[in-house]
All heavy atoms as atom14 arrays in JSON, in Angstrom:
{
  "sequence": "MSNKQAARALGISVRTVTVHVSNLLRKTGSASRTEAALWAVRHRLPARQG",
  "atom14_mask": [
    [1, 1, 1, 1, 1, 1, 1, 1, 0, 0, 0, 0, 0, 0],
    [1, 1, 1, 1, 1, 1, 0, 0, 0, 0, 0, 0, 0, 0],
    [1, 1, 1, 1, 1, 1, 1, 1, 0, 0, 0, 0, 0, 0],
    [1, 1, 1, 1, 1, 1, 1, 1, 1, 0, 0, 0, 0, 0],
    [1, 1, 1, 1, 1, 1, 1, 1, 1, 0, 0, 0, 0, 0],
    [1, 1, 1, 1, 1, 0, 0, 0, 0, 0, 0, 0, 0, 0],
    [1, 1, 1, 1, 1, 0, 0, 0, 0, 0, 0, 0, 0, 0],
    [1, 1, 1, 1, 1, 1, 1, 1, 1, 1, 1, 0, 0, 0],
    [1, 1, 1, 1, 1, 0, 0, 0, 0, 0, 0, 0, 0, 0],
    [1, 1, 1, 1, 1, 1, 1, 1, 0, 0, 0, 0, 0, 0],
    [1, 1, 1, 1, 0, 0, 0, 0, 0, 0, 0, 0, 0, 0],
    [1, 1, 1, 1, 1, 1, 1, 1, 0, 0, 0, 0, 0, 0],
    [1, 1, 1, 1, 1, 1, 0, 0, 0, 0, 0, 0, 0, 0],
    [1, 1, 1, 1, 1, 1, 1, 0, 0, 0, 0, 0, 0, 0],
    [1, 1, 1, 1, 1, 1, 1, 1, 1, 1, 1, 0, 0, 0],
    [1, 1, 1, 1, 1, 1, 1, 0, 0, 0, 0, 0, 0, 0],
    [1, 1, 1, 1, 1, 1, 1, 0, 0, 0, 0, 0, 0, 0],
    [1, 1, 1, 1, 1, 1, 1, 0, 0, 0, 0, 0, 0, 0],
    [1, 1, 1, 1, 1, 1, 1, 0, 0, 0, 0, 0, 0, 0],
    [1, 1, 1, 1, 1, 1, 1, 1, 1, 1, 0, 0, 0, 0],
    [1, 1, 1, 1, 1, 1, 1, 0, 0, 0, 0, 0, 0, 0],
    [1, 1, 1, 1, 1, 1, 0, 0, 0, 0, 0, 0, 0, 0],
    [1, 1, 1, 1, 1, 1, 1, 1, 0, 0, 0, 0, 0, 0],
    [1, 1, 1, 1, 1, 1, 1, 1, 0, 0, 0, 0, 0, 0],
    [1, 1, 1, 1, 1, 1, 1, 1, 0, 0, 0, 0, 0, 0],
    [1, 1, 1, 1, 1, 1, 1, 1, 1, 1, 1, 0, 0, 0],
    [1, 1, 1, 1, 1, 1, 1, 1, 1, 0, 0, 0, 0, 0],
    [1, 1, 1, 1, 1, 1, 1, 0, 0, 0, 0, 0, 0, 0],
    [1, 1, 1, 1, 0, 0, 0, 0, 0, 0, 0, 0, 0, 0],
    [1, 1, 1, 1, 1, 1, 0, 0, 0, 0, 0, 0, 0, 0],
    [1, 1, 1, 1, 1, 0, 0, 0, 0, 0, 0, 0, 0, 0],
    [1, 1, 1, 1, 1, 1, 0, 0, 0, 0, 0, 0, 0, 0],
    [1, 1, 1, 1, 1, 1, 1, 1, 1, 1, 1, 0, 0, 0],
    [1, 1, 1, 1, 1, 1, 1, 0, 0, 0, 0, 0, 0, 0],
    [1, 1, 1, 1, 1, 1, 1, 1, 1, 0, 0, 0, 0, 0],
    [1, 1, 1, 1, 1, 0, 0, 0, 0, 0, 0, 0, 0, 0],
    [1, 1, 1, 1, 1, 0, 0, 0, 0, 0, 0, 0, 0, 0],
    [1, 1, 1, 1, 1, 1, 1, 1, 0, 0, 0, 0, 0, 0],
    [1, 1, 1, 1, 1, 1, 1, 1, 1, 1, 1, 1, 1, 1],
    [1, 1, 1, 1, 1, 0, 0, 0, 0, 0, 0, 0, 0, 0],
    [1, 1, 1, 1, 1, 1, 1, 0, 0, 0, 0, 0, 0, 0],
    [1, 1, 1, 1, 1, 1, 1, 1, 1, 1, 1, 0, 0, 0],
    [1, 1, 1, 1, 1, 1, 1, 1, 1, 1, 0, 0, 0, 0],
    [1, 1, 1, 1, 1, 1, 1, 1, 1, 1, 1, 0, 0, 0],
    [1, 1, 1, 1, 1, 1, 1, 1, 0, 0, 0, 0, 0, 0],
    [1, 1, 1, 1, 1, 1, 1, 0, 0, 0, 0, 0, 0, 0],
    [1, 1, 1, 1, 1, 0, 0, 0, 0, 0, 0, 0, 0, 0],
    [1, 1, 1, 1, 1, 1, 1, 1, 1, 1, 1, 0, 0, 0],
    [1, 1, 1, 1, 1, 1, 1, 1, 1, 0, 0, 0, 0, 0],
    [1, 1, 1, 1, 0, 0, 0, 0, 0, 0, 0, 0, 0, 0]
  ],
  "atom14_positions": [
    [[69.33, 63.97, 128.11], [67.91, 63.98, 127.84], [67.71, 63.6, 126.38], [68.42, 64.06, 125.5], [67.41, 65.42, 128.12], [65.93, 65.58, 128.05], [65.38, 67.27, 128.43], [65.55, 67.32, 130.19], [0.0, 0.0, 0.0], [0.0, 0.0, 0.0], [0.0, 0.0, 0.0], [0.0, 0.0, 0.0], [0.0, 0.0, 0.0], [0.0, 0.0, 0.0]],
    [[66.75, 62.76, 126.15], [66.46, 62.36, 124.77], [65.71, 63.48, 124.05], [65.22, 64.43, 124.67], [65.58, 61.11, 124.77], [64.26, 61.44, 125.21], [0.0, 0.0, 0.0], [0.0, 0.0, 0.0], [0.0, 0.0, 0.0], [0.0, 0.0, 0.0], [0.0, 0.0, 0.0], [0.0, 0.0, 0.0], [0.0, 0.0, 0.0], [0.0, 0.0, 0.0]],
    [[65.64, 63.39, 122.73], [64.9, 64.38, 121.96], [63.44, 64.43, 122.4], [62.85, 65.5, 122.53], [64.97, 64.09, 120.45], [66.34, 64.41, 119.87], [67.21, 64.96, 120.54], [66.54, 64.06, 118.63], [0.0, 0.0, 0.0], [0.0, 0.0, 0.0], [0.0, 0.0, 0.0], [0.0, 0.0, 0.0], [0.0, 0.0, 0.0], [0.0, 0.0, 0.0]],
    [[62.89, 63.25, 122.65], [61.49, 63.17, 123.08], [61.3, 63.85, 124.44], [60.33, 64.59, 124.64], [61.05, 61.71, 123.14], [59.59, 61.51, 123.43], [59.24, 60.02, 123.36], [57.76, 59.79, 123.62], [57.42, 58.39, 123.53], [0.0, 0.0, 0.0], [0.0, 0.0, 0.0], [0.0, 0.0, 0.0], [0.0, 0.0, 0.0], [0.0, 0.0, 0.0]],
    [[62.22, 63.61, 125.36], [62.11, 64.23, 126.69], [62.28, 65.74, 126.59], [61.56, 66.48, 127.25], [63.2, 63.66, 127.61], [62.99, 62.23, 128.0], [64.2, 61.65, 128.7], [65.33, 61.91, 128.33], [63.94, 60.81, 129.7], [0.0, 0.0, 0.0], [0.0, 0.0, 0.0], [0.0, 0.0, 0.0], [0.0, 0.0, 0.0], [0.0, 0.0, 0.0]],
    [[63.23, 66.19, 125.79], [63.43, 67.64, 125.63], [62.21, 68.29, 125.0], [61.79, 69.36, 125.42], [64.68, 67.89, 124.76], [0.0, 0.0, 0.0], [0.0, 0.0, 0.0], [0.0, 0.0, 0.0], [0.0, 0.0, 0.0], [0.0, 0.0, 0.0], [0.0, 0.0, 0.0], [0.0, 0.0, 0.0], [0.0, 0.0, 0.0], [0.0, 0.0, 0.0]],
    [[61.64, 67.64, 123.98], [60.46, 68.18, 123.33], [59.32, 68.34, 124.33], [58.64, 69.37, 124.35], [60.04, 67.28, 122.17], [0.0, 0.0, 0.0], [0.0, 0.0, 0.0], [0.0, 0.0, 0.0], [0.0, 0.0, 0.0], [0.0, 0.0, 0.0], [0.0, 0.0, 0.0], [0.0, 0.0, 0.0], [0.0, 0.0, 0.0], [0.0, 0.0, 0.0]],
    [[59.11, 67.3, 125.12], [58.04, 67.33, 126.11], [58.3, 68.45, 127.13], [57.38, 69.21, 127.47], [57.94, 65.98, 126.8], [56.68, 65.83, 127.64], [56.47, 64.44, 128.16], [56.26, 63.52, 127.03], [56.7, 62.27, 127.0], [57.39, 61.79, 128.02], [56.46, 61.49, 125.98], [0.0, 0.0, 0.0], [0.0, 0.0, 0.0], [0.0, 0.0, 0.0]],
    [[59.52, 68.56, 127.63], [59.86, 69.58, 128.62], [59.71, 71.01, 128.07], [59.33, 71.93, 128.82], [61.29, 69.35, 129.12], [0.0, 0.0, 0.0], [0.0, 0.0, 0.0], [0.0, 0.0, 0.0], [0.0, 0.0, 0.0], [0.0, 0.0, 0.0], [0.0, 0.0, 0.0], [0.0, 0.0, 0.0], [0.0, 0.0, 0.0], [0.0, 0.0, 0.0]],
    [[60.01, 71.18, 126.79], [59.96, 72.52, 126.18], [58.64, 72.81, 125.49], [58.42, 73.95, 125.06], [61.12, 72.65, 125.17], [62.51, 72.59, 125.77], [63.55, 72.5, 124.65], [62.78, 73.8, 126.67], [0.0, 0.0, 0.0], [0.0, 0.0, 0.0], [0.0, 0.0, 0.0], [0.0, 0.0, 0.0], [0.0, 0.0, 0.0], [0.0, 0.0, 0.0]],
    [[57.8, 71.81, 125.35], [56.53, 72.02, 124.68], [56.66, 72.25, 123.2], [55.91, 73.05, 122.6], [0.0, 0.0, 0.0], [0.0, 0.0, 0.0], [0.0, 0.0, 0.0], [0.0, 0.0, 0.0], [0.0, 0.0, 0.0], [0.0, 0.0, 0.0], [0.0, 0.0, 0.0], [0.0, 0.0, 0.0], [0.0, 0.0, 0.0], [0.0, 0.0, 0.0]],
    [[57.65, 71.59, 122.58], [57.87, 71.7, 121.14], [57.91, 70.29, 120.55], [57.92, 69.3, 121.27], [59.18, 72.48, 120.8], [60.4, 71.79, 121.42], [59.07, 73.92, 121.3], [61.73, 72.45, 121.09], [0.0, 0.0, 0.0], [0.0, 0.0, 0.0], [0.0, 0.0, 0.0], [0.0, 0.0, 0.0], [0.0, 0.0, 0.0], [0.0, 0.0, 0.0]],
    [[57.96, 70.22, 119.22], [57.95, 68.9, 118.58], [59.34, 68.25, 118.66], [60.37, 68.92, 118.78], [57.53, 69.02, 117.11], [58.56, 69.59, 116.34], [0.0, 0.0, 0.0], [0.0, 0.0, 0.0], [0.0, 0.0, 0.0], [0.0, 0.0, 0.0], [0.0, 0.0, 0.0], [0.0, 0.0, 0.0], [0.0, 0.0, 0.0], [0.0, 0.0, 0.0]],
    [[59.35, 66.93, 118.56], [60.61, 66.18, 118.52], [61.41, 66.63, 117.32], [62.64, 66.76, 117.42], [60.33, 64.66, 118.48], [61.61, 63.88, 118.29], [59.62, 64.21, 119.76], [0.0, 0.0, 0.0], [0.0, 0.0, 0.0], [0.0, 0.0, 0.0], [0.0, 0.0, 0.0], [0.0, 0.0, 0.0], [0.0, 0.0, 0.0], [0.0, 0.0, 0.0]],
    [[60.77, 66.87, 116.18], [61.48, 67.31, 114.98], [62.19, 68.64, 115.22], [63.33, 68.84, 114.79], [60.48, 67.44, 113.83], [61.1, 67.99, 112.57], [62.03, 66.99, 111.91], [62.59, 67.58, 110.71], [63.83, 67.48, 110.34], [64.68, 66.75, 111.03], [64.24, 68.05, 109.25], [0.0, 0.0, 0.0], [0.0, 0.0, 0.0], [0.0, 0.0, 0.0]],
    [[61.55, 69.57, 115.93], [62.17, 70.85, 116.25], [63.4, 70.66, 117.12], [64.45, 71.27, 116.88], [61.18, 71.79, 116.93], [60.05, 72.01, 116.05], [61.79, 73.15, 117.29], [0.0, 0.0, 0.0], [0.0, 0.0, 0.0], [0.0, 0.0, 0.0], [0.0, 0.0, 0.0], [0.0, 0.0, 0.0], [0.0, 0.0, 0.0], [0.0, 0.0, 0.0]],
    [[63.3, 69.78, 118.1], [64.46, 69.48, 118.96], [65.59, 68.91, 118.11], [66.74, 69.32, 118.22], [64.1, 68.51, 120.1], [65.33, 68.07, 120.84], [63.1, 69.13, 121.04], [0.0, 0.0, 0.0], [0.0, 0.0, 0.0], [0.0, 0.0, 0.0], [0.0, 0.0, 0.0], [0.0, 0.0, 0.0], [0.0, 0.0, 0.0], [0.0, 0.0, 0.0]],
    [[65.25, 67.98, 117.22], [66.26, 67.35, 116.35], [66.99, 68.39, 115.52], [68.22, 68.37, 115.4], [65.59, 66.3, 115.44], [64.94, 65.34, 116.27], [66.59, 65.6, 114.54], [0.0, 0.0, 0.0], [0.0, 0.0, 0.0], [0.0, 0.0, 0.0], [0.0, 0.0, 0.0], [0.0, 0.0, 0.0], [0.0, 0.0, 0.0], [0.0, 0.0, 0.0]],
    [[66.24, 69.33, 114.96], [66.84, 70.39, 114.14], [67.75, 71.27, 115.0], [68.88, 71.58, 114.6], [65.74, 71.24, 113.45], [66.35, 72.48, 112.82], [65.02, 70.42, 112.4], [0.0, 0.0, 0.0], [0.0, 0.0, 0.0], [0.0, 0.0, 0.0], [0.0, 0.0, 0.0], [0.0, 0.0, 0.0], [0.0, 0.0, 0.0], [0.0, 0.0, 0.0]],
    [[67.29, 71.63, 116.18], [68.11, 72.48, 117.07], [69.39, 71.77, 117.48], [70.48, 72.37, 117.49], [67.32, 72.91, 118.3], [66.32, 73.98, 118.04], [66.61, 75.16, 117.4], [65.0, 74.04, 118.36], [65.52, 75.91, 117.33], [64.53, 75.25, 117.89], [0.0, 0.0, 0.0], [0.0, 0.0, 0.0], [0.0, 0.0, 0.0], [0.0, 0.0, 0.0]],
    [[69.28, 70.5, 117.83], [70.47, 69.73, 118.23], [71.45, 69.63, 117.06], [72.65, 69.84, 117.22], [70.11, 68.33, 118.78], [71.34, 67.46, 118.95], [69.34, 68.45, 120.09], [0.0, 0.0, 0.0], [0.0, 0.0, 0.0], [0.0, 0.0, 0.0], [0.0, 0.0, 0.0], [0.0, 0.0, 0.0], [0.0, 0.0, 0.0], [0.0, 0.0, 0.0]],
    [[70.93, 69.36, 115.88], [71.77, 69.27, 114.68], [72.51, 70.6, 114.43], [73.71, 70.61, 114.14], [70.95, 68.9, 113.44], [70.44, 67.61, 113.6], [0.0, 0.0, 0.0], [0.0, 0.0, 0.0], [0.0, 0.0, 0.0], [0.0, 0.0, 0.0], [0.0, 0.0, 0.0], [0.0, 0.0, 0.0], [0.0, 0.0, 0.0], [0.0, 0.0, 0.0]],
    [[71.78, 71.68, 114.54], [72.4, 73.01, 114.37], [73.48, 73.27, 115.41], [74.55, 73.79, 115.1], [71.35, 74.12, 114.4], [70.47, 74.14, 113.18], [70.85, 73.65, 112.11], [69.28, 74.68, 113.31], [0.0, 0.0, 0.0], [0.0, 0.0, 0.0], [0.0, 0.0, 0.0], [0.0, 0.0, 0.0], [0.0, 0.0, 0.0], [0.0, 0.0, 0.0]],
    [[73.19, 72.91, 116.65], [74.16, 73.1, 117.73], [75.42, 72.28, 117.48], [76.54, 72.81, 117.62], [73.52, 72.69, 119.05], [74.42, 72.85, 120.27], [73.7, 73.66, 121.33], [74.82, 71.5, 120.81], [0.0, 0.0, 0.0], [0.0, 0.0, 0.0], [0.0, 0.0, 0.0], [0.0, 0.0, 0.0], [0.0, 0.0, 0.0], [0.0, 0.0, 0.0]],
    [[75.27, 71.04, 117.06], [76.43, 70.19, 116.79], [77.25, 70.78, 115.63], [78.48, 70.84, 115.7], [75.99, 68.77, 116.46], [75.32, 68.0, 117.61], [74.85, 66.63, 117.11], [76.22, 67.87, 118.81], [0.0, 0.0, 0.0], [0.0, 0.0, 0.0], [0.0, 0.0, 0.0], [0.0, 0.0, 0.0], [0.0, 0.0, 0.0], [0.0, 0.0, 0.0]],
    [[76.56, 71.24, 114.59], [77.26, 71.82, 113.43], [78.0, 73.09, 113.82], [79.18, 73.26, 113.49], [76.24, 72.13, 112.33], [76.85, 72.74, 111.08], [75.82, 73.01, 109.99], [74.6, 73.65, 110.47], [74.47, 74.96, 110.72], [75.48, 75.77, 110.54], [73.31, 75.44, 111.15], [0.0, 0.0, 0.0], [0.0, 0.0, 0.0], [0.0, 0.0, 0.0]],
    [[77.37, 73.97, 114.55], [77.97, 75.26, 114.93], [79.15, 75.11, 115.89], [80.06, 75.93, 115.88], [76.93, 76.18, 115.52], [75.95, 76.68, 114.47], [74.89, 77.58, 115.08], [73.94, 78.06, 113.99], [72.94, 79.01, 114.53], [0.0, 0.0, 0.0], [0.0, 0.0, 0.0], [0.0, 0.0, 0.0], [0.0, 0.0, 0.0], [0.0, 0.0, 0.0]],
    [[79.11, 74.08, 116.72], [80.21, 73.85, 117.68], [81.28, 72.92, 117.11], [82.33, 72.75, 117.73], [79.7, 73.28, 119.01], [79.08, 72.03, 118.77], [78.75, 74.23, 119.69], [0.0, 0.0, 0.0], [0.0, 0.0, 0.0], [0.0, 0.0, 0.0], [0.0, 0.0, 0.0], [0.0, 0.0, 0.0], [0.0, 0.0, 0.0], [0.0, 0.0, 0.0]],
    [[80.98, 72.3, 115.97], [81.92, 71.34, 115.39], [81.99, 70.05, 116.2], [82.97, 69.31, 116.15], [0.0, 0.0, 0.0], [0.0, 0.0, 0.0], [0.0, 0.0, 0.0], [0.0, 0.0, 0.0], [0.0, 0.0, 0.0], [0.0, 0.0, 0.0], [0.0, 0.0, 0.0], [0.0, 0.0, 0.0], [0.0, 0.0, 0.0], [0.0, 0.0, 0.0]],
    [[80.92, 69.77, 116.93], [80.88, 68.59, 117.8], [80.26, 67.4, 117.06], [79.4, 67.57, 116.22], [80.04, 68.9, 119.06], [80.58, 69.98, 119.77], [0.0, 0.0, 0.0], [0.0, 0.0, 0.0], [0.0, 0.0, 0.0], [0.0, 0.0, 0.0], [0.0, 0.0, 0.0], [0.0, 0.0, 0.0], [0.0, 0.0, 0.0], [0.0, 0.0, 0.0]],
    [[80.68, 66.22, 117.47], [80.18, 64.98, 116.86], [79.07, 64.34, 117.72], [78.4, 63.43, 117.27], [81.31, 63.98, 116.65], [0.0, 0.0, 0.0], [0.0, 0.0, 0.0], [0.0, 0.0, 0.0], [0.0, 0.0, 0.0], [0.0, 0.0, 0.0], [0.0, 0.0, 0.0], [0.0, 0.0, 0.0], [0.0, 0.0, 0.0], [0.0, 0.0, 0.0]],
    [[78.9, 64.85, 118.93], [77.88, 64.25, 119.84], [77.43, 65.31, 120.84], [78.06, 66.37, 120.99], [78.5, 63.07, 120.59], [79.49, 63.53, 121.48], [0.0, 0.0, 0.0], [0.0, 0.0, 0.0], [0.0, 0.0, 0.0], [0.0, 0.0, 0.0], [0.0, 0.0, 0.0], [0.0, 0.0, 0.0], [0.0, 0.0, 0.0], [0.0, 0.0, 0.0]],
    [[76.37, 64.98, 121.53], [75.89, 65.89, 122.59], [76.94, 66.03, 123.71], [77.09, 67.1, 124.29], [74.6, 65.35, 123.2], [73.42, 65.42, 122.27], [72.22, 64.76, 122.89], [71.18, 64.62, 121.93], [69.92, 64.98, 122.12], [69.56, 65.45, 123.29], [69.03, 64.83, 121.18], [0.0, 0.0, 0.0], [0.0, 0.0, 0.0], [0.0, 0.0, 0.0]],
    [[77.62, 64.94, 123.99], [78.67, 64.99, 125.03], [79.77, 65.96, 124.62], [80.21, 66.76, 125.43], [79.24, 63.58, 125.27], [78.17, 62.72, 125.67], [80.31, 63.61, 126.34], [0.0, 0.0, 0.0], [0.0, 0.0, 0.0], [0.0, 0.0, 0.0], [0.0, 0.0, 0.0], [0.0, 0.0, 0.0], [0.0, 0.0, 0.0], [0.0, 0.0, 0.0]],
    [[80.2, 65.86, 123.37], [81.23, 66.76, 122.87], [80.74, 68.21, 122.92], [81.5, 69.11, 123.26], [81.57, 66.4, 121.42], [83.04, 66.24, 121.17], [83.33, 65.84, 119.73], [83.38, 66.75, 118.88], [83.5, 64.64, 119.49], [0.0, 0.0, 0.0], [0.0, 0.0, 0.0], [0.0, 0.0, 0.0], [0.0, 0.0, 0.0], [0.0, 0.0, 0.0]],
    [[79.47, 68.45, 122.6], [78.91, 69.8, 122.66], [78.87, 70.31, 124.08], [79.15, 71.47, 124.35], [77.51, 69.81, 122.05], [0.0, 0.0, 0.0], [0.0, 0.0, 0.0], [0.0, 0.0, 0.0], [0.0, 0.0, 0.0], [0.0, 0.0, 0.0], [0.0, 0.0, 0.0], [0.0, 0.0, 0.0], [0.0, 0.0, 0.0], [0.0, 0.0, 0.0]],
    [[78.58, 69.42, 125.04], [78.58, 69.83, 126.45], [79.99, 70.2, 126.9], [80.18, 71.19, 127.62], [78.03, 68.69, 127.33], [0.0, 0.0, 0.0], [0.0, 0.0, 0.0], [0.0, 0.0, 0.0], [0.0, 0.0, 0.0], [0.0, 0.0, 0.0], [0.0, 0.0, 0.0], [0.0, 0.0, 0.0], [0.0, 0.0, 0.0], [0.0, 0.0, 0.0]],
    [[80.98, 69.44, 126.45], [82.36, 69.77, 126.78], [82.76, 71.11, 126.15], [83.46, 71.92, 126.75], [83.31, 68.66, 126.31], [83.21, 67.37, 127.1], [84.04, 66.27, 126.43], [83.66, 67.58, 128.53], [0.0, 0.0, 0.0], [0.0, 0.0, 0.0], [0.0, 0.0, 0.0], [0.0, 0.0, 0.0], [0.0, 0.0, 0.0], [0.0, 0.0, 0.0]],
    [[82.31, 71.36, 124.93], [82.55, 72.62, 124.23], [81.99, 73.77, 125.08], [82.66, 74.79, 125.28], [81.9, 72.61, 122.84], [82.18, 73.83, 122.03], [83.15, 73.99, 121.12], [81.46, 75.08, 122.06], [83.08, 75.25, 120.57], [82.05, 75.93, 121.13], [80.35, 75.53, 122.78], [81.59, 77.22, 120.91], [79.91, 76.82, 122.58], [80.52, 77.65, 121.65]],
    [[80.77, 73.61, 125.6], [80.12, 74.64, 126.42], [80.92, 74.91, 127.69], [81.12, 76.06, 128.08], [78.7, 74.22, 126.77], [0.0, 0.0, 0.0], [0.0, 0.0, 0.0], [0.0, 0.0, 0.0], [0.0, 0.0, 0.0], [0.0, 0.0, 0.0], [0.0, 0.0, 0.0], [0.0, 0.0, 0.0], [0.0, 0.0, 0.0], [0.0, 0.0, 0.0]],
    [[81.42, 73.84, 128.33], [82.23, 74.0, 129.55], [83.52, 74.74, 129.22], [83.91, 75.68, 129.93], [82.52, 72.63, 130.19], [83.55, 72.75, 131.29], [81.23, 72.01, 130.72], [0.0, 0.0, 0.0], [0.0, 0.0, 0.0], [0.0, 0.0, 0.0], [0.0, 0.0, 0.0], [0.0, 0.0, 0.0], [0.0, 0.0, 0.0], [0.0, 0.0, 0.0]],
    [[84.18, 74.33, 128.15], [85.44, 74.99, 127.75], [85.24, 76.48, 127.45], [86.12, 77.29, 127.67], [86.04, 74.31, 126.54], [86.63, 72.97, 126.84], [87.42, 72.44, 125.65], [87.54, 71.01, 125.77], [86.95, 70.12, 124.99], [86.2, 70.5, 123.98], [87.11, 68.84, 125.21], [0.0, 0.0, 0.0], [0.0, 0.0, 0.0], [0.0, 0.0, 0.0]],
    [[84.07, 76.81, 126.91], [83.79, 78.2, 126.56], [83.01, 78.92, 127.66], [82.51, 80.02, 127.47], [83.02, 78.25, 125.23], [83.89, 77.86, 124.07], [84.1, 76.56, 123.71], [84.61, 78.62, 123.22], [84.92, 76.52, 122.68], [85.24, 77.76, 122.38], [0.0, 0.0, 0.0], [0.0, 0.0, 0.0], [0.0, 0.0, 0.0], [0.0, 0.0, 0.0]],
    [[82.93, 78.27, 128.8], [82.32, 78.84, 130.02], [80.9, 79.31, 129.83], [80.51, 80.34, 130.37], [83.19, 79.96, 130.57], [84.58, 79.5, 130.93], [85.45, 80.66, 131.37], [86.82, 80.24, 131.45], [87.47, 80.02, 132.58], [86.86, 80.17, 133.73], [88.72, 79.66, 132.56], [0.0, 0.0, 0.0], [0.0, 0.0, 0.0], [0.0, 0.0, 0.0]],
    [[80.11, 78.56, 129.09], [78.69, 78.88, 128.93], [77.96, 78.44, 130.18], [78.24, 77.37, 130.74], [78.1, 78.19, 127.69], [78.7, 78.62, 126.36], [77.98, 77.91, 125.23], [78.58, 80.11, 126.15], [0.0, 0.0, 0.0], [0.0, 0.0, 0.0], [0.0, 0.0, 0.0], [0.0, 0.0, 0.0], [0.0, 0.0, 0.0], [0.0, 0.0, 0.0]],
    [[77.0, 79.23, 130.63], [76.27, 78.83, 131.84], [75.35, 77.64, 131.57], [74.83, 77.49, 130.48], [75.44, 80.08, 132.18], [75.33, 80.8, 130.89], [76.57, 80.49, 130.09], [0.0, 0.0, 0.0], [0.0, 0.0, 0.0], [0.0, 0.0, 0.0], [0.0, 0.0, 0.0], [0.0, 0.0, 0.0], [0.0, 0.0, 0.0], [0.0, 0.0, 0.0]],
    [[75.22, 76.81, 132.58], [74.32, 75.66, 132.49], [72.88, 76.12, 132.62], [72.6, 77.05, 133.37], [74.64, 74.64, 133.57], [0.0, 0.0, 0.0], [0.0, 0.0, 0.0], [0.0, 0.0, 0.0], [0.0, 0.0, 0.0], [0.0, 0.0, 0.0], [0.0, 0.0, 0.0], [0.0, 0.0, 0.0], [0.0, 0.0, 0.0], [0.0, 0.0, 0.0]],
    [[71.98, 75.5, 131.9], [70.55, 75.84, 131.99], [70.01, 75.17, 133.24], [70.2, 73.98, 133.47], [69.82, 75.32, 130.77], [68.33, 75.54, 130.83], [67.69, 75.32, 129.51], [66.29, 75.03, 129.6], [65.33, 75.9, 129.92], [65.66, 77.12, 130.24], [64.06, 75.54, 129.94], [0.0, 0.0, 0.0], [0.0, 0.0, 0.0], [0.0, 0.0, 0.0]],
    [[69.36, 75.93, 134.04], [68.74, 75.42, 135.27], [67.29, 75.07, 134.97], [66.56, 75.87, 134.44], [68.8, 76.44, 136.4], [70.22, 76.86, 136.74], [71.06, 75.71, 137.24], [70.61, 74.94, 138.08], [72.27, 75.59, 136.75], [0.0, 0.0, 0.0], [0.0, 0.0, 0.0], [0.0, 0.0, 0.0], [0.0, 0.0, 0.0], [0.0, 0.0, 0.0]],
    [[66.91, 73.81, 135.26], [65.57, 73.37, 134.93], [64.74, 73.2, 136.11], [63.71, 73.19, 136.4], [0.0, 0.0, 0.0], [0.0, 0.0, 0.0], [0.0, 0.0, 0.0], [0.0, 0.0, 0.0], [0.0, 0.0, 0.0], [0.0, 0.0, 0.0], [0.0, 0.0, 0.0], [0.0, 0.0, 0.0], [0.0, 0.0, 0.0], [0.0, 0.0, 0.0]]
  ]
}
């Protein structure tokens, strides 16, 4: 999902999504959203159901 799509789905600004994604990448040590998703799978985090 793009930042714009996520913002629209969550009812928040694109800038807020960008900040959250950046924080998530930093905290997981990931270089991309794909890497962060793999991190979540490895750590057995539940998937968000939309």
